[in-house]
Every structure is written in C-alpha cells, then in structure tokens.
C-alpha positions in Angstrom: 0.0 0.0 0.0 1.4 3.4 -1.0 1.8 5.9 1.9 2.0 9.7 1.8 5.8 9.6 1.6 5.9 7.2 -1.5 3.1 9.2 -3.3 3.3 12.8 -2.3 0.9 15.4 -3.6 2.2 17.1 -6.7 -0.8 19.3 -7.7 -3.8 20.5 -5.6 -7.0 22.1 -6.8 -7.5 25.7 -5.9 -10.8 27.0 -4.3 -11.7 28.3 -7.7 -11.2 24.9 -9.3 -13.2 23.2 -6.5 -16.1 25.5 -6.9 -16.0 26.6 -10.6 -14.9 23.5 -12.4 -17.6 21.6 -14.2 -17.4 18.8 -11.6 -17.6 21.3 -8.8 -20.6 23.0 -10.3 -22.1 19.6 -10.8 -21.7 18.7 -7.2 -23.3 21.9 -6.0 -26.2 21.5 -8.5 -26.9 17.9 -7.1 -26.9 19.3 -3.6 -29.4 22.0 -4.6 -31.6 19.2 -5.9 -31.6 17.6 -2.5 -28.9 15.0 -3.1 -26.0 14.8 -0.7 -24.4 16.9 0.9 -21.2 15.4 -0.3 -18.2 15.7 2.0 -15.7 15.2 -0.9 -15.2 13.5 -4.2 -15.3 10.0 -2.7 -18.6 10.6 -1.1 -19.9 11.8 -4.6 -18.5 8.6 -6.1 -20.2 6.4 -3.5 -23.6 8.0 -4.3 -23.0 7.7 -8.0 -22.6 3.8 -7.7 -25.3 3.4 -5.1 -28.0 5.2 -7.1 -27.1 4.5 -10.8 -30.5 5.7 -12.1 -30.3 9.0 -10.3 -26.7 9.6 -11.2 -27.0 8.8 -15.0 -30.2 11.0 -15.2 -28.3 13.8 -13.5 -25.5 13.5 -16.0 -27.8 13.6 -18.9 -29.7 16.6 -17.5 -26.7 18.6 -16.3 -24.8 18.0 -19.6 -27.8 19.1 -21.6 -27.8 16.1 -23.9 -30.8 16.0 -26.3 -33.1 13.3 -27.4 -36.0 13.0 -29.8 -38.2 11.2 -27.5 -37.4 10.8 -23.8 -36.6 7.5 -22.0 -39.2 5.6 -19.9 -36.5 5.0 -17.3 -32.8 5.1 -16.9 -32.0 1.4 -16.4 -34.4 -1.3 -17.7 -32.8 -4.7 -17.4 -30.0 -4.3 -14.9 -28.1 -7.6 -15.2 -24.7 -7.9 -17.0 -24.3 -8.5 -19.8 -27.3 -7.0 -21.6 -28.1 -4.1 -19.2 -30.7 -1.8 -21.0 -29.9 1.9 -20.8 -32.6 4.6 -21.3 -35.1 2.3 -22.9 -37.8 4.0 -24.9 -35.6 6.9 -25.9 -34.8 7.9 -29.5 -31.8 10.1 -30.1 -29.1 11.0 -32.7 -25.4 10.9 -31.8 -24.4 13.6 -34.4 -27.2 15.9 -33.3 -25.6 16.0 -29.9 -22.0 16.6 -31.2 -23.3 19.4 -33.5 -25.6 21.0 -31.0 -23.3 24.0 -30.7 -23.8 24.9 -34.4 -26.8 26.7 -33.1 -26.5 29.7 -30.7 -23.4 31.4 -29.3 -20.8 28.9 -30.4 -22.1 28.7 -34.0 -19.3 30.9 -35.5 -16.6 29.7 -33.1 -13.9 27.3 -34.2 -15.0 23.6 -34.2 -12.0 22.0 -35.8 -8.4 23.1 -36.3 -6.5 20.4 -38.3 -2.8 20.1 -38.4 -0.9 17.6 -40.6 2.5 17.2 -42.2 1.2 17.3 -45.8 -1.3 20.2 -46.0 -1.8 23.7 -44.6 -3.6 24.1 -41.3 -7.3 24.0 -41.8 -9.9 25.8 -39.6 -13.6 25.3 -39.6 -16.4 26.8 -37.4 -19.3 24.8 -36.0 -21.5 26.3 -38.7 -19.1 25.3 -41.5 -18.7 21.8 -39.9 -22.5 21.3 -39.9 -22.7 22.4 -43.5 -20.1 19.9 -44.7 -21.7 17.1 -42.6 -25.0 17.8 -44.3 -23.4 17.8 -47.8 -21.5 14.5 -47.3 -24.6 12.8 -45.8 -26.6 13.9 -48.8 -24.0 12.5 -51.1 -23.9 9.1 -49.3 -27.7 8.9 -49.3 -27.6 9.5 -53.0 -25.3 6.5 -53.4 -27.8 4.3 -51.6 -26.2 4.3 -48.1 -28.9 4.1 -45.4 -29.6 3.7 -41.6 -27.7 0.7 -40.3 -25.1 0.5 -43.0 -21.4 0.6 -42.1 -19.4 3.5 -43.2 -15.7 2.8 -43.0 -12.8 5.2 -43.0 -9.2 4.8 -43.8 -8.4 8.3 -42.6 -5.9 10.5 -40.7 -6.7 12.3 -37.5 -8.1 15.4 -39.3 -11.1 17.2 -40.5 -12.4 14.7 -43.0 -12.5 11.9 -40.5 -14.8 13.9 -38.2 -17.0 15.0 -41.0 -17.3 11.4 -42.3 -18.2 10.1 -38.8 -20.8 12.8 -38.2 -22.4 12.3 -41.7 -22.6 8.6 -41.0 -24.1 8.8 -37.6 -26.5 11.6 -38.6 -28.2 9.2 -41.0 -28.1 6.4 -38.4 -25.2 4.5 -40.2 -22.4 3.0 -38.1 -18.9 4.4 -38.4 -15.7 2.4 -38.2 -12.2 3.6 -39.0 -8.6 2.5 -39.4 -5.4 4.4 -39.7 -3.9 4.6 -43.3 -0.5 3.2 -42.1 -2.3 -0.2 -41.4 -1.3 -2.9 -43.7 -3.9 -4.1 -46.2 -4.3 -7.4 -44.5 -5.0 -5.7 -41.2 -7.6 -3.4 -42.8 -9.4 -6.4 -44.5 -9.2 -8.3 -41.1 -11.3 -5.5 -39.7 -13.5 -4.1 -42.5 -14.0 -7.6 -44.1 -16.0 -8.6 -41.1 -18.4 -5.7 -41.0 -19.1 -5.4 -44.8 -19.2 -1.6 -45.3 -21.2 -0.1 -48.0 -19.3 3.2 -48.1 -15.5 3.8 -47.7 -13.8 7.2 -47.1 -10.1 6.8 -47.7 -7.1 9.2 -48.0 -4.7 8.7 -50.9 -1.7 8.5 -48.6 -0.2 10.2 -45.6 2.8 12.0 -44.3 4.9 10.8 -41.3 8.2 12.0 -40.1 8.9 14.3 -43.0 8.2 11.6 -45.5 5.1 10.9 -47.7 3.6 7.5 -48.2 1.2 7.3 -51.2 -1.2 4.5 -50.9 -3.9 5.2 -53.7 -2.9 2.1 -55.6 -3.0 -0.2 -52.6 -6.3 1.2 -51.5 -7.7 0.8 -55.0 -6.8 -2.9 -54.8 -8.3 -3.0 -51.3 -11.7 -2.0 -52.7 -11.9 -5.3 -54.6 -11.6 -7.1 -51.3 -14.8 -5.3 -50.0 -17.5 -6.4 -52.4 -20.2 -4.8 -50.2 -19.0 -1.3 -51.2 -21.4 1.0 -53.1 -19.2 4.2 -53.1 -15.8 5.4 -52.2 -14.7 9.0 -51.4 -11.0 9.8 -52.0 -9.5 12.4 -49.7 -6.5 14.3 -51.0 -4.3 14.0 -48.0 -1.4 14.1 -50.4 -2.4 17.0 -52.6 0.3 16.2 -55.2 -0.5 12.5 -55.5 -3.3 11.0 -57.6 -6.7 10.2 -56.2 -7.8 6.7 -55.6 -9.3 5.4 -58.8 -12.3 3.0 -59.3 -15.7 2.6 -60.9 -17.6 4.2 -58.0 -15.0 6.6 -56.6 -15.5 10.4 -56.1 -13.1 12.8 -54.7 -13.9 14.7 -51.5 -14.8 18.0 -53.0 -17.0 16.4 -55.6 -18.9 14.5 -52.9 -19.4 17.7 -50.9 -20.4 19.7 -54.0 -23.0 17.0 -54.9 -24.7 17.5 -51.5 -24.2 21.2 -51.0 -27.0 23.1 -49.2 -28.4 20.0 -47.5 -28.6 20.0 -43.6 -27.9 16.9 -41.5 -31.0 14.8 -41.2 -30.2 13.6 -37.6 -32.4 10.5 -37.9 -33.6 9.3 -34.5 -32.3 5.8 -33.5 -32.9 3.5 -30.5 -30.6 3.8 -27.5 -28.6 0.6 -28.3 -28.4 1.3 -32.0 -24.8 0.9 -33.1 -22.8 4.1 -33.4 -19.2 2.8 -33.7 -17.5 -0.5 -34.4 -14.1 -0.6 -32.8 -11.5 -3.4 -32.8 -9.2 -5.3 -30.5 -5.5 -5.0 -31.4 -5.5 -8.2 -33.4 -1.9 -9.0 -32.4 -2.7 -12.6 -31.3 -5.7 -13.4 -33.6 -8.3 -11.8 -35.8 -9.5 -8.6 -34.3 -12.8 -8.7 -32.3 -15.4 -6.2 -33.7 -16.7 -4.3 -30.7 -20.1 -2.7 -31.2 -20.9 0.4 -29.2 -24.4 1.7 -28.7 -25.5 5.3 -29.3 -26.8 6.4 -25.8 -24.3 4.6 -23.7 -21.3 6.1 -25.5 -22.8 9.6 -25.6 -23.7 9.8 -21.9 -20.5 8.3 -20.8 -18.3 10.6 -22.9 -20.3 13.5 -21.7 -19.5 12.5 -18.1 -15.8 11.8 -18.8 -15.1 14.9 -20.9 -17.3 17.6 -19.3 -17.2 16.5 -15.6 -13.9 14.6 -15.2 -12.0 16.4 -17.9 -13.6 19.8 -17.2 -13.9 20.5 -20.9 -16.4 23.2 -21.9 -17.4 26.0 -24.4 -14.4 28.1 -25.2 -11.9 25.5 -24.4 -9.4 24.2 -26.8 -8.9 20.4 -26.8 -6.1 18.6 -28.5 -5.4 14.8 -28.2 -2.6 13.2 -30.2 -4.1 10.0 -31.7 -4.8 8.0 -34.8 -8.2 6.9 -36.2 -7.2 3.3 -35.4 -7.4 4.0 -31.6 -10.4 4.6 -29.4 -8.9 8.0 -28.2 -9.9 9.3 -31.6 -13.5 8.6 -30.9 -13.1 10.0 -27.4 -11.6 13.2 -28.9 -14.4 13.6 -31.4 -16.9 13.7 -28.7 -15.3 16.8 -27.3 -17.4 18.6 -29.9 -20.5 18.1 -27.6 -18.8 20.4 -25.0 -18.6 23.4 -27.4 -14.8 23.3 -27.3 -12.6 23.6 -30.4 -11.0 20.3 -31.3 -7.4 20.7 -32.5 -6.3 17.6 -34.4 -2.7 16.7 -35.2 -1.7 14.0 -37.8 1.9 12.9 -38.4 4.9 12.0 -36.2 4.8 13.3 -32.6 8.6 13.5 -32.8 8.8 15.4 -36.1 10.7 17.7 -36.5 11.3 17.2 -32.8 9.4 16.2 -29.7 8.8 20.0 -29.1 6.3 20.1 -32.1 3.3 19.1 -30.0 4.2 21.4 -27.1 4.7 24.2 -29.6 1.2 23.6 -31.0 -0.2 23.6 -27.5 1.3 27.0 -27.0 0.4 28.4 -30.5 -3.2 27.3 -30.2 -3.6 28.3 -26.6 -4.7 24.6 -25.8 -6.5 24.1 -22.6 -6.6 20.3 -22.6 -3.7 18.3 -24.1 -3.8 14.5 -24.4 -0.9 12.3 -25.2 0.7 8.9 -24.3 2.8 8.0 -21.3 5.4 7.0 -23.9 5.6 10.5 -25.3 5.9 12.1 -21.8 8.7 9.6 -20.9 10.5 10.6 -24.2 10.2 14.3 -23.3 11.7 13.5 -19.9 14.5 11.5 -21.3 15.3 14.2 -23.8 15.5 16.8 -20.9 12.9 19.0 -22.5 11.7 22.1 -20.7 8.5 23.3 -22.3 7.5 24.9 -19.1 10.4 27.3 -19.4 10.6 27.6 -23.2 6.9 28.2 -24.1 3.9 30.0 -23.0 1.6 27.2 -21.6 -0.5 29.6 -19.5 -3.7 28.4 -21.1 -3.0 24.7 -20.4 -5.2 23.4 -17.5 -5.2 19.6 -18.0 -2.8 17.1 -19.5 -4.2 13.7 -20.1 -2.0 10.6 -20.4 -3.0 7.1 -21.4 -1.9 4.1 -23.4 0.3 2.6 -20.6 1.1 3.3 -17.0 2.7 6.6 -16.3 6.0 6.4 -14.4 6.3 8.3 -11.1 9.5 10.0 -12.6 7.2 11.4 -15.5 5.0 13.1 -12.8 8.3 14.6 -11.5 9.2 15.8 -15.0 5.7 17.2 -15.7 5.6 19.2 -12.4 9.2 20.6 -12.9 9.8 21.0 -16.6 6.5 20.0 -18.4 3.4 21.9 -17.3 3.7 22.5 -13.6 0.3 24.3 -13.3 -1.8 21.7 -15.1 -3.7 18.8 -13.7 -1.9 15.7 -14.8 -4.8 13.3 -15.5 -3.5 9.7 -16.0 -6.6 7.9 -17.4 -7.2 4.1 -18.0 -9.9 2.1 -19.6 -9.9 0.7 -23.1 -11.4 0.1 -26.5 -13.8 -2.3 -24.8 -15.7 0.5 -23.2 -14.4 3.4 -25.4 -13.7 5.2 -22.2 -12.3 4.9 -18.7 -12.7 3.0 -15.5 -10.2 5.1 -13.5 -8.9 8.6 -14.3 -8.9 12.3 -13.3 -11.1 14.7 -11.4 -10.5 18.3 -10.6 -11.8 17.8 -7.2 -8.9 15.8 -5.9 -5.1 16.3 -5.6 -2.7 14.6 -8.0 -0.4 12.2 -6.2 2.9 11.1 -7.7 2.6 7.8 -9.5 -1.1 7.4 -8.9 -4.2 7.7 -11.0 -6.6 9.9 -9.1 -9.8 8.1 -8.7 -12.5 5.6 -9.8 -14.7 7.6 -12.3 -18.2 8.5 -11.2 -20.8 5.8 -11.9 -18.0 3.1 -12.2 -18.2 0.4 -9.6 -14.6 -0.7 -10.0 -12.8 -3.0 -7.7 -9.8 -5.4 -7.5 -10.7 -9.0 -7.1 -8.5 -11.9 -6.1 -8.5 -15.2 -7.9 -11.5 -16.4 -5.8 -13.7 -13.4 -7.0 -13.4 -11.6 -3.7 -12.8 -7.9 -3.4 -9.2 -7.1 -2.2 -9.2 -4.5 0.5 -5.5 -3.9 0.1 -2.9 -5.0 -2.5 -3.3 -5.9 -6.1 -5.9 -7.8 -8.1 -7.9 -8.1 -11.3 -9.7 -4.9 -12.3 -13.4 -5.6 -12.3 -16.7 -3.6 -12.7 -19.5 -4.9 -10.5 -22.3 -2.9 -12.0 -23.4 -1.8 -15.4 -21.6 1.1 -17.2 -23.5 2.6 -20.1 -20.6 2.4 -22.6 -20.0 -1.3 -22.2 -20.5 -2.8 -25.7 -23.9 -3.7 -26.8 -22.4 -6.8 -28.7 -19.6 -8.1 -30.8 -20.3 -8.1 -34.5 -21.5 -11.5 -35.9 -21.9 -13.0 -32.4 -25.7 -13.6 -32.4 -25.7 -15.7 -29.3 -23.3 -13.4 -27.5 -20.9 -16.3 -26.6 -17.8 -14.5 -27.5 -18.9 -11.4 -25.7 -19.5 -13.3 -22.5 -16.2 -15.1 -22.9 -14.3 -11.9 -23.3 -15.5 -10.1 -20.1 -17.8 -12.4 -17.9 -16.2 -15.8 -17.8 -13.3 -15.0 -15.5 -15.5 -14.9 -12.4 -18.6 -16.7 -13.7 -18.6 -19.2 -10.9 -17.5 -17.0 -7.9 -19.0 -13.7 -8.9 -21.4 -14.1 -11.9 -22.3 -11.0 -13.8 -19.0 -9.1 -13.0 -17.1 -7.5 -15.8 -13.4 -8.6 -15.7 -11.4 -6.1 -17.6 -8.0 -7.7 -17.9 -5.8 -5.1 -16.0 -3.8 -5.9 -12.8 -4.6 -3.0 -10.4 -4.2 -1.7 -6.9 -6.4 0.8 -5.2 -4.6 2.9 -2.8 -5.4 4.2 0.6 -6.1 7.7 -1.0 -8.8 6.2 -3.3 -6.4 6.3 -6.3 -5.2 3.5 -8.5 -2.0 2.1 -9.8 -2.1 -0.2 -12.9 0.6 -2.9 -13.2 -0.1 -4.0 -16.7 -2.4 -6.4 -18.4 -3.3 -9.3 -16.2 -2.9 -11.8 -19.0 0.7 -10.6 -19.3 1.5 -10.8 -15.6 4.4 -12.8 -14.5 4.3 -15.7 -11.9 7.9 -16.6 -10.8 7.7 -18.9 -7.8 3.9 -18.4 -7.9 4.2 -14.7 -7.1 2.1 -12.5 -9.3 4.1 -9.6 -10.8 2.8 -6.8 -13.1 5.1 -6.0 -16.0 4.7 -2.3 -15.3 6.5 -2.8 -12.0 9.6 -3.6 -13.8 9.2 -0.9 -16.5 9.0 1.6 -13.6 12.6 0.7 -12.6 14.2 0.0 -15.9 12.9 3.0 -18.0 14.3 5.6 -15.6 17.8 4.3 -16.5 19.3 6.8 -19.0 21.2 3.9 -20.8 17.9 2.3 -21.7 15.8 3.7 -24.4 12.9 1.1 -24.2 12.1 -2.3 -22.8 9.8 -5.2 -22.7 9.4 -7.9 -20.2 7.9 -11.4 -20.5 7.7 -14.7 -18.6 9.5 -17.8 -19.9 8.0 -21.0 -18.7 10.6 -23.4 -17.5 10.3 -26.7 -15.5 7.0 -25.9 -13.9 8.0 -22.3 -13.1 8.4 -18.9 -14.8 11.6 -16.9 -15.2 11.5 -13.2 -16.0 13.1 -12.2 -19.3 13.9 -8.5 -19.9 14.5 -7.2 -23.4 16.2 -3.8 -23.5 16.9 -1.3 -26.3 20.0 0.5 -25.5 20.4 4.3 -25.9 22.8 5.5 -28.5 26.4 4.7 -27.6 25.6 2.3 -24.7 26.6 -1.3 -24.3 25.1 -4.0 -22.1 28.2 -4.5 -20.0 28.6 -6.0 -16.6 28.3 -2.6 -14.9 25.0 -1.8 -16.5 23.7 -5.3 -15.9 24.5 -4.9 -12.2 23.0 -1.4 -12.0 19.7 -2.7 -13.7 19.4 -5.7 -11.4 20.2 -3.6 -8.3 17.6 -0.9 -9.3 14.9 -3.5 -9.9 15.7 -5.4 -6.6 15.7 -2.1 -4.6 12.7 -0.5 -6.3 10.6 -3.6 -6.7 11.8 -6.8 -5.0 14.2 -9.7 -5.5 11.5 -11.7 -7.3 11.3 -9.0 -10.0 14.9 -9.3 -11.0 15.1 -10.8 -14.5 16.8 -14.1 -14.9 17.9 -12.9 -18.4 18.5 -9.4 -19.8 18.8 -9.4 -23.6 19.7 -6.4 -25.8 17.4 -6.1 -28.8 17.2 -3.4 -31.6 13.6 -2.5 -31.1 10.4 -3.3 -29.2 7.2 -4.2 -31.0 4.2 -1.9 -30.6 0.6 -1.9 -31.7 -0.4 0.9 -33.9 -2.0 2.7 -30.9 1.3 2.7 -29.2 1.2 -0.3 -26.7 3.9 -2.7 -26.1 3.2 -6.1 -27.6 3.9 -8.4 -24.6 1.7 -11.3 -25.5 3.1 -11.9 -29.0 6.7 -11.9 -27.6 5.6 -14.2 -24.7 4.1 -16.7 -27.2 7.3 -16.6 -29.2 9.6 -17.3 -26.3 7.3 -20.1 -25.1 7.3 -22.0 -28.3 4.8 -20.4 -30.7 6.8 -19.2 -33.6 3.7 -18.2 -35.6 2.5 -14.6 -34.8 -1.0 -13.8 -36.3 -1.8 -10.5 -37.8 1.7 -9.0 -38.2 -0.1 -6.2 -40.1 -1.6 -5.0 -36.8 1.9 -4.0 -35.5 3.4 -0.7 -36.1 6.8 -2.3 -36.6 6.4 -6.1 -37.2 10.2 -6.4 -38.1 10.9 -5.9 -34.4 9.5 -9.4 -33.8 11.9 -10.9 -36.3 14.9 -9.1 -34.7 13.8 -10.3 -31.2 13.4 -13.9 -32.4 17.0 -13.8 -33.7 18.2 -12.3 -30.4 16.5 -15.0 -28.4 17.8 -17.7 -30.7 21.4 -16.4 -30.2 20.8 -16.3 -26.4 19.5 -19.9 -26.6 16.2 -19.0 -25.0 13.8 -20.3 -27.7 12.4 -23.8 -27.2 14.3 -26.4 -29.3 12.4 -28.3 -31.9 11.3 -31.8 -31.1 
C-alpha cells in the first residue's frame, strides 16, 4: 500500500477549481436538488454507484444532452451482460455533437486540423455542420442508409470527423482505421463488417516523408465487395486520387450534396454508433459494437465532468483513427470546445512540435501517451520554461502506466500548473474506469480516482474484493458504454467469454477487464499492466509495469519489454532492452539494472535474463506487444496478424536475439 511519503501530492486544486470546475458545479447542482451533501469526491462517487439511475439521469440533464423522445426509465434490465440503458428513448449521436452549431458557439472554431502534408485548416461549427449535411446527402444519393457501415481509412483530421458525423447523422455505423495499417490488417477489420461506403485518404505523411497509398487502397476496394461508393480524400495534394468505378473525390462529394442539412435520424438507444477493434496481435480482431446512448452519456461525463472541458476550451489529443482515443476526442465537440487535431509523427521535426502547437493554439486540454511524456523526460525537454503554456489546465496521459518519474518531470519542466490526468480504460468501453477529477489532488505515481458511476474493484482469484494490494480490475455494476455486442456474435458467446467468464462461478455478472490493479489508501489507483501478461515466478504475481517503472528511468535504456518464460513448472523473467545510443550492455549496466529492480521492486522482480534487442514491437495505438513476444519465447513461432503491428520487423529481430541467447524452445 502506498503511503504519503511514497506518493506525495504534486498538484492540488485551488478553491476556484473546486467551486467553478464543471465537476464542482455539478456537485453543487446535485446538492441544490436535494442529493448529498457530499463531503468530498469520494462521497460523490459512492452515491453515484449506489444510485445508478439517479446519477446517470443527472449526467444527462446537467450536460444538456438531447433526445427526440425521452426515456421511460434510466435502467431497464440491470443484469450484465445486456443491461438496458434509457429504454424507450430515441436520439441521434451527431445531433448532440453538433448542438453548438446553433447559438453562441455557431461561429466559433470547431476543428483546427494540423498535418504534415497540408496547410492548417480551420472550420467553425456552422461550417462543420454544412459539410456534414453535404456529405450525408451524397452518401444517401449513393444508396447508403440507416444501419449501413461507413468505413474510414483516414488520418486524424477534418475529413474523418465530417465522415463520422455524416454517417451517424443518418443512423449508419462508423468504423475507422489508420492509413498506415497494412492491407491485411484493414481487411481483417472491415472485411468482417461489410461496409457499403468507404472514405479513404490517398496516402499520408509521417516524419517528414510521404507515403502514397492510392494504388494499394484501389486494390483493397476489390476485397470489399459490399461497397457502393468510395470517397477519396487528397491527404497528399500532389498525389493521384484513388481510382475506381464508384470513386468520387472529397470536393465532388461535398459539391453534390451542398446546401443540405444533416438529417439527424432518430435511433434506438442501443443502435450501433461505432465498431471498434481489439488490437489483433494474437488473432483476428474482435469487432466491438458500441451503442449510441451509452457512448454519448459516458463521454459527456468523462469529458465535461472529469475532464472539465467546456465551451471556449481548446482540446487537443494526439491520436490516430485506429485508436479509441480518436472517438473520445471527437466527442469533445459536444462540449462546445474547439478540437485541435494533429496528424503525423509526434517527434517530427522534434518532440517539441506538440508542445509548440499547445502554445500556439492556446490549448487548454492536451492529451498524449505515457510513452511521449517519458520521451520528453529522457530528452530533458523544458516546455514550461521555453513556451507560453499559460492556457493549459489539463494534460491527459494514457496508453500505458505513467511512471512516477514522469510526474516529476511534468511538475518541474513540463506543465507545472496543469492537472496531470492519467486515465485508463480501453477500447472495450471506449472510455475509462479510472482517471482524473478536478476535485482531488494529484499524487505522484497514482491515477486519481475511480470515475463517477463506475463500480470498480480489485478481485483476487476467488472473486473476492481485495481490501489492500493488487488484483484483477473488475466492474461490479453496469456502465453505459459497455459494448452492446460483438459483430457477428448472435448468441453473445464470444462477448461473454471476453468479459464475464473469469468470475462466472464465484461472482457471476461481473465484468473482468484484464488489468492488474491496486486501489490505494487515497482512493487512487496504480495499474501494473495487463493481467494476461502478468508474471508468476515462484507463484508470485508480478505486473510488468512494476519492472518498467525501474528500468525505463535508467538513462542507458531507451525502451524495454518484459515477458515470462515457462521453464520446469515455473516462470523466469526475461527482460528485453533497447540501449540508448552509444551504450553497451556490459557487466556494470547489468548490475545497475538488477540492483535498481531489486531495490525499487523486489528480488523476485529481478530478471533471470537481460537481452539487448534493436527495437520493441508496438501496436499501432502505441502499446507494447507483450503477449506476442511471450508466445514466441514459449514456443509459438507463428505470430498472427503482423499487419496489426506498427513495426512487425521488431519481432523478427527479437526472435533472432532470443535464438542467439538460446532462450527459444528447441524443436522436437
């Protein structure tokens, strides 16, 4: 259990924040309605999971969400899986995200799009709505209708958001992939959902280079026989458009539907709005179907209350369209904020690029990955001293656990006046279980809290709540943004297997998320990695993040990955390290690493083997690929879906290094 000395307060809310933040005003509003009084955030959270109906109705009302017909109740069926949210309601997702196109925000910036290959583009809410209406009209003219799937191979920019809003306005389902995905990875995703429309860029820019893909995407079209139309986006202005028998370019499509307003077709609360995908690094990706009302109300809670995003704010999250954070970012439109999108390399021309954009655009909310912040620390960057970050109130971090040393860097050289909001959840809920709140202090190395309405706990192997120490992250009550289904899973068996089989005997109806977590005495949380990647040397359960916390603060180490190697009925820890330029893995460094791990974690965490490798494999959303390497070292030479990796060649290099170290199983 962390104590105050191990996790000191590094940021505290001022009285102004406590009273005037969206969460502070929400608490006062609830108390005026007769709820509470609430002594602190933890009391507010306890009420939110005790009275789910009252809490989620309050979120809907306070956030001003709109429906066509009201709900009969908040929760119908309450059992998981299959809880029914806001039964009887009809609504439209796009109507809520474009609600600020009327009124005071109409002529305010809605989208500011940066990319490496085109000039900065700026559009107001009024202009955004007009383009959404035009694209929707064009899609309708091509026979696209409610319930159809509209797929996007798009960059994090303006066209992706217009495409999503046009699709959801007509009641179609949006699903996207990043244009750097391999053709096989795209077909593994879109081939399952049979889209009728495709919006695709003709290439992309990254790290100062351009990657034309119009020929490959033209070939991809033949692998999607369900398509009725394709819209080619000129992401590379000097490259040809995608060619095909039913392809239009972006401007042609908008011109064809010019003057038409979005239809905002009402749909049922569980009508699919998005299809997202699991990473697909150990098998074909799961197609995760998210419902309209659940995603909307949960994103409103997370962005407006927990994130404190509102009208006049400027929200920038560095992401790609193959990651759920893109969907989360797009929902910031419902707050009335300007959404600043950035496409390209976060390190081009230097790691300072994103910080410079934050300063130039007077960004109030900046989202990035823990890996990016660690890179800034290792490069000894000082944006707090070099740039005007006075507008910045919140920095979000996700993708992997944030090291305590990165909290130190943030509050010395990064953004000392901002709330550092480490958030964690996943594609499965397109949102967060634990994260940030403006009502609590930030403690070094800790995620601040369980989110409102989230009945999260840590369970032991027997399905019992752990009062102290680590366990499996579970959710004991329904959350609106839990998927409504998996695609092509009519009996729901794969859905139940994914989330509800872990504790089916000891605690039926409890969602098991797959993270190894500890809830601290402060009510905060520490995540130790994926539970399916935890290590068990000598029967002691160890989270991989516990080792990363020690290794990746060493300046000689650029990156690392840890896996368990099964041997003679036990598990030995194998640490793969990427050395910084000019470093060698000599006896001195080996001793230093082992000593740091032993002191900072425990003797059981010390790796049996430390192997230098040239690179670490990552998913395209920036997560270390531990399971594929674990399978490799334990005898499975075949890695499915290499196209799902950002750098599949890293696996080949690791295999060669493990062979040289004689750590791979011998054949026969």
